[in-house]
C-alpha positions in Angstrom: 14.9 39.6 -20.5 17.7 37.2 -20.3 15.3 35.2 -18.4 12.9 35.3 -21.2 15.3 34.7 -23.4 17.1 31.8 -22.1 13.9 30.1 -21.4 13.1 30.1 -25.0 16.8 28.9 -25.5 15.7 25.7 -23.3 12.7 25.4 -25.1 14.8 25.3 -28.7 17.3 22.9 -27.0 14.1 20.5 -25.9 13.2 20.8 -29.8 16.1 19.8 -31.3 17.0 16.9 -29.1 13.4 15.7 -30.0 14.7 15.5 -33.4 18.2 13.9 -32.8 20.3 17.0 -32.2 22.2 18.5 -29.2 22.3 15.3 -28.1 24.4 16.7 -25.1 22.2 19.5 -23.9 19.3 19.0 -21.2 16.1 20.4 -20.4 15.8 22.1 -16.8 13.3 21.4 -14.2 11.2 24.1 -15.0 9.5 23.7 -18.7 8.5 20.2 -17.3 7.9 20.9 -13.8 6.0 17.8 -12.3 4.6 20.0 -9.2 6.1 17.3 -6.8 7.6 19.5 -3.7 9.9 18.0 -1.3 8.1 14.9 0.5 7.4 16.0 4.4 6.8 13.2 7.1 6.3 14.4 10.3 7.5 12.0 12.7 4.7 10.9 15.5 5.6 10.2 18.3 5.5 6.7 20.3 2.2 5.5 21.5 3.4 2.6 23.0 4.0 4.5 26.2 7.1 2.8 27.0 5.2 -0.6 27.2 7.2 -4.1 26.3 5.5 -6.4 24.3 7.4 -9.7 24.8 6.7 -11.8 21.6 9.0 -9.6 19.6 11.2 -7.7 22.4 12.3 -11.0 23.5 13.0 -12.3 19.8 14.9 -9.2 19.0 17.2 -9.9 22.8 17.6 -13.6 21.4 19.7 -13.3 18.7 21.1 -17.2 19.0 17.1 -18.2 18.0 15.9 -15.2 15.7 13.1 -17.6 14.4 11.6 -18.2 17.6 9.2 -16.0 20.0 9.9 -16.4 23.4 6.2 -15.6 24.4 4.7 -15.1 28.3 1.3 -17.6 28.8 -1.1 -14.9 29.8 -4.7 -13.3 28.1 -3.3 -14.6 24.8 -2.5 -18.2 25.7 1.3 -17.5 24.1 3.7 -20.6 24.5 7.2 -20.4 24.4 9.9 -20.4 21.8 7.5 -20.7 19.4 8.4 -19.9 15.3 6.8 -16.8 14.2 4.0 -17.8 12.3 2.1 -14.4 10.6 -0.8 -15.2 8.0 -2.5 -12.9 5.5 -6.1 -13.9 4.5 -7.7 -12.3 1.9 -11.0 -13.1 0.4 -10.8 -12.8 -3.3 -14.0 -10.8 -3.8 -11.9 -8.1 -5.6 -8.9 -6.6 -6.2 -6.1 -6.2 -3.6 -6.6 -2.8 -1.6 -4.3 -0.7 -0.8 -5.5 -2.0 3.3 -5.2 -5.6 2.3 -1.4 -4.8 0.6 -0.6 -2.7 4.2 -1.7 -5.7 6.1 0.0 -8.2 4.2 3.5 -5.9 3.8 3.1 -5.3 8.0 2.6 -9.2 8.6 5.7 -10.4 5.7 8.1 -7.4 7.2 7.6 -9.2 10.7 7.6 -13.1 9.3 11.1 -11.3 7.6 12.7 -9.4 10.7 12.1 -12.0 13.0 12.8 -15.2 10.5 9.1 -16.5 10.7 7.0 -17.6 8.3 4.7 -15.9 6.3 1.0 -17.8 5.1 -1.2 -16.8 2.3 -4.5 -18.4 3.4 -7.1 -17.7 0.8 -10.5 -17.2 2.7 -13.4 -18.1 0.1 -16.2 -19.4 1.6 -18.7 -16.8 0.0 -19.2 -18.7 -3.0 -21.6 -16.2 -4.7 -18.3 -13.7 -4.8 -15.2 -15.5 -4.5 -13.1 -16.2 -8.1 -10.1 -18.1 -8.8 -9.9 -14.9 -11.1 -9.7 -12.4 -8.0 -7.6 -15.0 -5.9 -4.9 -14.7 -9.1 -5.3 -11.1 -9.4 -4.5 -10.7 -5.8 -1.2 -13.3 -6.0 -0.4 -11.1 -9.0 -0.3 -7.9 -7.1 1.9 -9.3 -4.2 4.3 -10.7 -6.4 4.5 -7.0 -8.2 4.9 -5.9 -4.5 7.6 -8.3 -3.6 5.5 -9.7 -1.1 6.5 -13.9 -1.0 5.0 -16.7 1.1 6.5 -19.6 2.5 2.8 -21.3 2.5 0.0 -20.6 0.5 -2.3 -22.3 -2.2 -1.2 -24.0 -5.3 -2.0 -21.6 -8.6 -5.6 -23.1 -8.9 -7.4 -25.8 -7.2 -6.4 -28.9 -8.8 -2.8 -27.9 -7.7 -0.6 -28.5 -5.0 -0.1 -26.7 -2.0 2.9 -24.8 -0.7 3.7 -26.1 2.8 2.5 -29.1 5.0 -0.6 -27.2 6.9 -2.8 -27.1 3.9 -5.2 -26.9 2.0 -4.9 -23.1 2.1 -8.0 -22.5 0.4 -11.2 -22.5 2.9 -13.4 -24.2 0.5 -11.3 -27.2 0.6 -11.6 -27.2 4.2 -15.1 -28.0 4.7 -14.5 -31.2 5.9 -12.3 -29.8 8.7 -14.8 -27.5 9.7 -17.4 -29.7 9.8 -15.6 -32.1 12.6 -15.4 -29.4 14.9 -18.7 -28.3 14.7 -19.8 -32.1 15.6 -16.8 -31.5 18.2 -18.8 -28.6 19.6 -22.1 -30.2 19.4 -21.5 -33.3 21.1 -20.0 -31.1 24.3 -22.8 -28.9 23.9 -21.2 -25.9 23.1 -23.2 -25.8 19.6 -27.2 -26.2 19.3 -29.0 -27.0 16.0 -31.5 -23.4 15.4 -34.1 -24.2 13.0 -35.7 -20.2 13.3 -37.0 -18.8 10.1 -35.9 -15.5 8.6 -39.1 -14.4 9.9 -38.4 -15.3 13.3 -35.0 -13.7 13.3 -36.5 -10.4 12.3 -39.3 -10.2 14.9 -36.6 -10.6 17.6 -34.5 -7.9 16.2 -37.1 -5.5 15.7 -38.8 -6.5 19.6 -34.8 -5.8 20.8 -35.2 -2.5 18.6 -38.1 -1.2 20.5 -37.1 -2.0 23.9 -33.7 -0.5 23.0 -31.3 -3.5 23.8 -28.5 -5.3 22.0 -29.9 -7.8 19.2 -29.3 -10.7 20.6 -30.6 -14.3 19.8 -33.7 -15.1 21.9 -35.1 -18.1 19.9 -36.2 -21.1 21.6 -33.5 -23.8 20.5 -31.3 -23.1 22.7 -33.5 -24.8 25.4 -35.1 -27.4 22.6 -35.0 -30.6 24.0 -34.2 -33.7 21.9 -37.4 -34.5 20.6 -38.3 -30.9 19.7 -35.5 -31.5 17.3 -35.4 -34.2 16.0 -39.1 -33.3 15.3 -37.4 -30.8 13.1 -35.3 -33.2 11.8 -37.8 -35.3 10.2 -39.7 -32.7 8.8 -36.3 -31.3 6.9 -36.2 -28.2 8.0 -33.5 -26.2 7.3 -30.8 -25.3 10.2 -28.2 -23.8 11.3 -25.3 -24.3 14.0 -25.5 -21.6 16.8 -22.5 -21.1 19.9 -23.7 -20.7 23.2 -22.3 -17.5 24.8 -21.5 -17.6 28.1 -23.1 -14.1 29.4 -21.4 -13.5 32.5 -18.5 -14.2 30.6 -15.8 -11.5 30.0 -13.0 -11.6 27.5 -9.6 -9.6 27.9 -6.9 -9.9 25.4 -3.6 -7.8 25.4 -3.7 -5.9 21.6 0.1 -5.9 20.8 -1.0 -2.1 19.3 -3.9 -0.7 21.7 -2.8 -3.0 24.6 -5.6 -4.6 27.2 -8.9 -4.8 25.5 -11.9 -6.2 27.2 -14.9 -7.7 25.9 -18.3 -8.0 27.7 -20.7 -11.5 26.7 -23.6 -10.2 27.8 -24.3 -8.0 24.6 -23.1 -10.9 22.2 -25.2 -13.8 22.1 -25.3 -16.5 20.5 -23.9 -16.6 16.9 -23.6 -18.5 14.0 -20.9 -21.0 13.0 -21.9 -22.7 10.1 -25.2 -21.4 8.2 -28.0 -24.1 6.9 -26.5 -24.1 3.2 -23.3 -25.8 5.8 -21.2 -23.1 5.1 -18.9 -22.3 8.1 -19.1 -18.4 9.2 -15.8 -16.5 8.8 -15.2 -16.3 13.1 -15.4 -19.9 13.1 -13.5 -20.9 10.3 -10.6 -18.0 11.2 -10.4 -19.2 14.6 -10.2 -22.9 13.6 -7.5 -22.1 10.6 -5.5 -20.2 12.7 -4.9 -22.7 15.4 -4.1 -25.7 12.7 -1.8 -23.5 10.5 0.1 -22.5 13.8 -0.6 -18.8 13.5 1.2 -17.1 16.2 0.5 -13.2 15.8 -2.9 -12.0 14.1 -1.6 -8.7 13.1 -4.7 -6.9 11.1 -6.9 -4.4 10.4 -8.7 -2.4 13.5 -11.9 -2.8 11.5 -11.6 -6.4 12.5 -11.4 -5.9 16.0 -15.4 -7.2 16.8 -14.0 -10.4 15.3 -11.9 -11.3 18.3 -14.2 -11.7 20.6 -16.4 -14.4 18.8 -12.8 -16.0 17.0 -11.5 -16.3 21.1 -14.6 -18.0 21.9 -14.4 -20.6 19.4 -10.7 -21.1 20.3 -10.9 -21.5 24.1 -14.1 -24.3 23.1 -11.8 -26.1 20.7 -8.8 -26.5 22.0 -6.7 -27.3 25.5 -5.6 -24.3 27.9 -2.0 -25.0 27.3 -2.7 -24.9 23.7 -1.3 -21.5 22.0 -3.8 -19.1 21.3 -2.3 -16.4 18.6 -1.5 -12.9 20.1 -3.7 -10.0 17.8 -2.7 -6.8 16.8 -5.2 -4.5 15.1 -3.8 -1.7 13.0 -5.0 1.8 12.3 -7.6 2.6 9.9 -6.5 4.3 6.5 -8.5 7.3 6.0 -9.0 9.8 2.6 -8.0 13.5 2.8 -11.8 13.7 3.5 -10.7 12.5 7.4 -12.9 9.4 6.4 -12.7 5.8 5.4 -10.4 5.5 2.2 -12.7 4.7 -0.9 -12.7 5.0 -4.3 -14.1 8.3 -4.3 -10.8 9.5 -3.1 -8.8 8.1 -6.7 -7.2 4.9 -7.0 -7.1 2.3 -4.3 -6.0 -1.0 -5.2 -2.7 -1.7 -6.3 -3.4 -2.6 -9.4 -4.4 0.5 -10.3 -1.3 1.7 -8.9 0.7 -0.3 -10.9 -1.2 0.7 -14.1 -0.4 4.3 -13.4 2.8 3.5 -13.0 4.0 3.6 -9.4 7.0 2.0 -8.2 6.3 -1.2 -6.6 9.5 -0.1 -3.6 7.8 3.3 -3.7 4.5 2.2 -2.6 5.9 -0.7 -0.5 8.0 2.4 1.5 5.3 4.7 1.3 2.3 2.0 3.0 5.0 1.4 5.7 4.7 4.9 6.9 0.8 4.2 7.6 0.5 3.0 10.9 4.4 2.6 11.3 7.3 5.4 12.1 11.0 4.2 13.0 11.2 7.3 15.6 13.6 8.7 13.5 14.1 11.8 10.8 14.8 9.0 7.8 12.5 10.1 5.2 12.9 6.9 2.5 13.3 3.5 3.4 14.5 0.5 1.5 13.2 -2.8 1.6 16.1 -4.1 2.8 16.3 -1.3 5.9 12.4 -2.1 6.6 13.1 -5.8 7.6 15.7 -4.4 9.9 13.9 -1.5 11.5 10.1 -2.6 10.8 8.3 -3.6 14.6 5.3 -3.6 16.7 6.6 -1.7 19.4 6.5 1.5 17.2 3.2 1.2 15.6 0.8 4.1 15.8 -2.9 3.2 16.8 -4.2 6.3 15.4 -5.3 6.6 11.8 -3.4 7.2 9.1 -4.6 9.7 6.4 -3.4 8.4 2.4 -2.0 11.6 1.3 -1.4 11.1 -2.3 0.9 13.7 -3.0 3.8 12.2 -0.6 2.8 9.1 -2.3 3.9 10.9 -5.7 6.9 12.4 -4.1 8.2 9.1 -3.0 7.5 7.8 -5.9 9.4 10.7 -7.3 12.2 9.7 -5.0 13.0 5.8 -6.4 12.9 7.5 -9.5 16.0 9.4 -9.5 17.9 7.0 -7.4 17.1 4.0 -10.4 19.8 3.6 -12.9 19.7 5.0 -16.1 19.7 2.2 -17.9 16.3 0.8 -15.9 15.1 4.0 -16.7 15.6 3.9 -20.8 13.7 0.3 -20.5 11.1 1.4 -18.1 10.2 4.9 -20.1 10.6 3.0 -23.5 8.7 0.9 -22.9 6.2 3.0 -21.6 6.3 4.9 -24.6 6.4 2.3 -27.2 2.5 0.8 -25.2 1.3 4.6 -25.1 1.7 4.1 -29.5 4.2 7.8 -29.3 7.2 5.8 -30.4 8.0 2.3 -32.1 11.1 1.7 -30.8 11.7 1.0 -27.1 15.4 1.1 -27.2 17.1 4.0 -29.5 19.1 6.7 -29.0 16.3 9.1 -29.4 14.8 7.5 -26.6 18.2 7.3 -24.6 18.1 11.2 -25.2 14.8 11.8 -24.4 14.9 9.8 -21.3 18.0 11.8 -20.2 16.5 15.1 -20.8 12.7 14.4 -19.1 13.0 12.0 -16.4 14.0 14.1 -13.7 10.3 16.3 -14.1 8.4 12.8 -13.9 7.1 11.6 -10.6 5.4 8.9 -11.9 6.1 6.8 -14.5 2.8 7.5 -16.3 3.4 11.0 -16.5 6.5 10.2 -19.1 4.1 10.2 -22.0 2.6 13.8 -21.5 6.0 14.8 -20.8 7.5 13.7 -24.7 4.3 14.7 -26.0 4.8 18.3 -24.7 8.2 18.2 -25.9 7.7 16.9 -29.7 4.8 19.5 -29.7 6.7 22.2 -29.2 5.9 25.2 -31.5 9.4 26.2 -32.5 8.9 28.0 -36.1 6.5 30.0 -34.3 8.6 30.7 -31.3 11.5 31.7 -33.5 9.4 34.2 -35.2 8.2 36.2 -32.2 9.4 38.5 -30.5 11.1 37.2 -27.7 12.3 35.2 -30.3 14.0 37.5 -32.4 16.9 38.0 -30.1 17.8 35.0 -30.3 19.0 35.8 -33.9 20.8 38.4 -32.8 24.7 37.5 -33.2 25.6 39.3 -30.1 23.2 37.2 -28.0 24.0 33.9 -29.3 27.7 34.7 -28.9 27.0 34.6 -25.3 24.5 31.5 -25.8 27.1 29.8 -27.3 30.2 30.1 -25.2 28.3 29.1 -22.2 27.6 26.0 -24.2 30.8 25.0 -25.6 32.9 25.3 -22.2 30.3 23.3 -21.0 28.8 25.6 -18.2 25.3 25.6 -19.8 25.1 22.0 -19.8 26.1 21.6 -16.3 23.3 24.0 -15.7 20.4 22.7 -17.1 21.6 18.9 -15.8 20.9 20.5 -12.5 18.0 21.4 -12.6 15.9 24.7 -11.7 17.5 25.9 -8.8 20.7 25.9 -10.1 19.9 27.6 -13.7 18.1 30.0 -11.7 21.2 31.1 -9.3 23.3 30.9 -13.1 20.9 33.6 -14.5 21.3 35.8 -11.6 25.2 35.2 -11.8 24.9 36.7 -15.6 23.5 39.7 -14.6 26.0 40.5 -12.4 29.0 39.7 -13.9 28.3 40.7 -18.2 30.2 44.2 -19.0 30.1 45.5 -22.2 32.5 48.1 -23.8 34.4 47.9 -19.8 31.3 49.5 -18.1 28.8 47.6 -16.3 25.9 46.0 -17.8 23.2 43.8 -17.7 22.2 41.3 -19.4 18.5 43.0 -19.3 19.9 46.0 -20.6 22.0 44.4 -23.6 19.1 42.9 -24.7 16.8 46.4 -24.1 19.5 47.9 -26.4 19.1 45.1 -29.0 15.7 45.3 -28.9 15.6 49.4 -29.6 18.1 48.7 -32.5 16.2 46.0 -34.3 13.2 48.5 -33.8 15.3 51.6 -35.4 16.3 49.3 -38.6 13.1 48.1 -39.1 11.7 51.6 -38.8 
């Protein structure tokens, strides 16, 4: 009975606060519980198997030169003592997906830890889908997350770039790609291909019927100069294909996955420049990474098949002693169904999470755990801690599962750590935006935030929490059978004494667990007329007396 009565009291207090009275009383978490439990992260074992990755292990040891990476020449062709330069290279064809945000974050953390540079390169060669609006949205999302770039394009195509290795939009680098295609053609590393779409489709069908790899078998790889000139005189459209050495094996020492071997006999000659004059992705990337002096390419696992083509292009164009970037392919992000994260799993873009009321520091912390851990039991990591602790050596190659509950718990943690003044501002702005209030800063806002903030896991939830508080049926509750108990002088006296002494304030402020312990204590400690009587028993007596009087 006491428990039911105390619950009624909490509801009464919430209504009083909603109307600007009894500001000092707070509501325990039970009434507006968000259902968020303490986050539990399982620390996964280090899957690096003790391998030493010299590009970053050496940097960590070389404290006198934190901005350089000592790299051993090997399958990756890396030179010694280079400034660490990483890049995030999105295509501006939509919103910044959570996977792209993680890629940007990992690269940014590497740059920050080793005193290197983060480059933003916009890969907008798909002119039918790329828009400046999408690019600007991507950049706003990065800015909201706090991910900054040392070199990047200007705000629009008419603005100057930031950095000395631009242009940083691929659509503005077409003259550079043309130059390198011409160079490769002079070296007979690429050739003009005049095959029609119908001929290419026939090759694919024949390969399928023969259960073989769909590699290019057209005649233009061995065509004579006269045959080529004849097609040029006719004005026939053509693309450029790179010659692939079928007997070659390409080996890279992947920073996350270890040694990987690619065989070229199933690759076939691949297109580097389309008939419309636009470069193909793998060709442009290989050229750009070299000219922009990228030392480490850290990207999603789905890009692993692209590495083979990019290595071939790099090795065709640049000398053996010129550094080739070290590659690292991070794990996929899966949804709860163990399939690749998609819109069917809910919000998947940074902009969506921002609109829902997630904090950037919470999203940063959670994303850092998808494919990496620090090897300790530490549950939360601030941005500054991540800059210090993050390393490729602790990255995990097994897929990461996106768990919305864990993200919610992370966000709840950062809300609780936030200074009260900042909470007042965030909640007030949210309530004004939703139309619940007219002012974002007032004594009422401060009281409401103090009352509700511990029950809010995501900022967007504060609207419903306030509505629940304001809509509480106080009059109907007081008229109910349970509500009548509060009108009795003995019960009211017990409650008021606890409120006046500050005990009730402390109990309610500290949440449901403290409140439950207090109720248990009161059940055992209250005495009536010198004999041991619980509050439940007393309230039952009062209920009986009320019924007798009414009868």
